[in-house]
N, C-alpha and C positions, 0 to 999 in steps of 0.2 A: 103845372107846367108843361105846357102841350109845344110841341117842337117836332117836324118830321125829321130834323136832320141836328139837334142839337145832342152833341156827345160833350161829356165831363170827364176829363182824363187827369191824372196823375204819373208822370214820368220821373223814377226815379235812377240816378245815376252811382249803381254801386253800392247803395243802402238799402237796409230792409224795414226802418225804422216804422212807425205807425206813419201812415199818408192817405189820409182818408181824402176821397174825391168829394163825397156828401155826409153831411151830417144831417140829420133828420128829426126835429124833437117837437116841431106843433102838430096838434091834433087836426086832423082831417085835413092831410095834406095830401095831391094826388099829382103823378106823373104820365105823361103821356106820350109817347114815342120818342123816349130819353135813351143816352146811351150814359155805363158810367162803368169806366176803364182805369184799372188801378190796379196795385200790386197787391199790398198787405192793409187790410181794413179798407178796401175800397168802400162799401155802404154801409153806414153806420144809421141802422135805422133805432135810435135811441130809445125814445118814447112815440108815444101817442098811437091815432089809427091813418094807415095811409093807404094809398092804392097806388100800384103801377100797374100799365096796360103797355102793350105793346114795345118792352122796355129792351134792353141788352144790358148784361151785366155780367163783368168780367172781372177775375182775380187770382190771388194765387193763396195768400195765407188769411185764413179767416175773412173772407172777403164780403160776408153779408153778416152783420152780427148787431146786436140790441135787444131793447128790450121792448121794441116795436110790437102794435096788435097790425099786421099789414099783409095786403089780400095782394097776389104778383097774378096777374092773369094777361095770357099771351106772351111772355116775356120769355127772352133765350138768358138763361145762366149758364156761362162759360168758367168752367173750372181749369186753372191751367198749374195744379199743384194737389198734393195728397192732404186737406186738411177739411175740419168740418165746422159749425156751429154748435158751440159747447154750453150747458145751462150753468149754472152757479146752485141753482136749487129746485128741485122736483116741485116746489110751491109756485114758482113764479107764475104771474099772469102775464104771460105774453108769447109772442110765435108768429110763426110766417104761415101762411095760406098759399101753396101754387095753383094756379089751376089753367090746365092748358097751357104750361108751360114745357120748354124744351132745354134738360141738363144734357151738356155735352162737356169737353175738355180733354186733356191730355191727362193721363193717369186716371186712380179712383175718387169716385164723388162720393162721400156718406151724409146722409138725408135723413 
C-alpha cells in the first residue's frame, strides 16, 4: 500500500479494550508512507513477511505485536506509554527488524 497521506486511526472514548488499527496476516505485504495511530494493540503484525517504509506508528499498550517477520525501514515509532513486546516462548520463529527508524515517545520504551 503506498500513499503519502494515508492515516489509519482508531479512536476510543474511555475504553482500553483491544482496538486494532491494522491486522496483517498475508505474506509479502508492504506499506509505504502510511500512518497507524491507536491506543491498545495498534498494529497486529500477525503472521507472514511484511515491509514497512517511512511509516508512522503510534500507540500505548502493546501497540506493535504479533508473530510476523517484518522489516521496518525509515519509520517513526512513537510510544505513549510504558509497555513492551513480549514473547510466549524463546523458540518462536518471528521478530521485527528496525532499520534507520526513530523511536520516540513519553515515558520509557523497552525494545
